[in-house]
Each structure stands twice: as C-alpha cells, then as structure tokens.
N, C-alpha and C positions, 0 to 999 in steps of 0.2 A: 517824293525823291524821301529818301529813309538813312539815318544818320544811324551807323551802328558804333559806340563809344564802350573804350575800358577803362577806366580812371589805373592811375598809377600805384600798384600796392604794394607791400613789399610782399605779405604774404601769398604766395604762387606764382608771384613773380615770373617763374620760367615757364609757368603753363601758359600755353594759347589752344584756345580751342574755335573748330569749326565752325560757322552757323552755314546752315542748312535750308534749302526749302524745296521737298521733295526730298529727289535723290543729287538734287544740283547745289556743288556747292560755293557759297556765294562769295566769304569772306573771309580769313582767318581773325579771329579776335584775341591780343594779344596785350598783355602786361603795357597799360600808356599807350595806345593806340587806336584810331577809330578808321572806318571807312565810308562813303557814302554809295549808296545805289539810288538810280533811276529805276524805278520801278510801274507796271500800268498800274492804273485805277482797279480797287475788288478788295476781294480778300484775300492775305497771302499771311500763312500758317512760316513763322521762323522757328525752326526746332535747334540747340545744340544739344551736347550728349556728349559724356566722358564714362562715370562710372554709375549717372542717374542722366534722364534725360529731362527738358526741360523743352515749351511749348510755348511760345506767345503769339495767338493771332493778332491782325490787324488789319484793320480796313481801312485801305488806303482811299482816296479823294481828290483828285483832281489838282495840282499845282500848290497842295499841301507839302508840310517836310513836317516827317517825324524824326524822335529822337528815343535807342532805344539802346540802354545803359547794361552793358555784359559786368556780370562779378563773378568771383567765386568764390565759394562757403568751402568748410571742411570736408573731405572727405578720405574717407579710408587706404584708397591706393592714389588719387588720381584730383581727388577735386570736382567739387557740385557745378558745374555751368551754369549760370541764369542767366536771362531776358528777364528785363522788367523796363515797360513805357518812361519814359524820362522826359522834359522838355527843354525847351532853348534856354535858356536863363543858369541849368545845369550843366546842357555843354559849355555852352559860353561861357561860364566859370574856372572850367579846366582844359577849357580848347587850347591851349598858350602850350600848354605840359604835354599835348598830346600831340603825336607822330600819326600823318596822313598815308594810309598804306591803303596802293590797288585794291579794289574786288578782285574774285574771281573770276565774276559773273556777273554783268550788270544789265537790262533790256532798256539802254540807252539803244536809240535807233540810228 
C-alpha cells in the first residue's frame, strides 16, 4: 500500500498534478488531499511533472505501507512538483486536515 499525500498550503493551492507510473495516471495530487494505492510488491517508479519532472523510485514489499509526500516548489509558470519519502507519523499528524480522493488507477484485485 502506498499513500500519496499533499499538505494544505496557501502557495500553489490552485495547482494540482498527476502522479504517474509509466504512462498510467495513478492519481491527482491536489492541495490538502491524499489517495491510497494498492500496488504489487517490487520496484515502482512514480513521476510528476509540470515545468520540471521529479521521479521517485520505491521498492515495495508485501504487507508494508509507504508514505509519499507531494509538495509544490516555486516555478516560473506552473510550479515544480516534488515527491519525497515520508512516514506514518507525518501523515497521521495532518490526516485530519486532508481529504481522501479516489485514485485514478489501482492494482487492487
């Protein structure tokens, strides 16, 4: 299980970006939102891009939950999306302020 979340911030609040693996759109990461993916064990490469591209490679093990925090840095036109590893404590601390959205694609059988 992989949880993608983005804390609510004033800067870049109107900008959302899609998280992809290959050509598959997995979910849209908007300000103050999160989505949960059920993925198969193995290596996964998650990509976000607008002006710039960011890639996060994650080795997923069966039965584990991983947390990925999305942020938006300053960009010239659209902002620079970023994905970084996080942890359950960070997610749980802000989860009450986040709204869950459905993923666009999920491996759940």
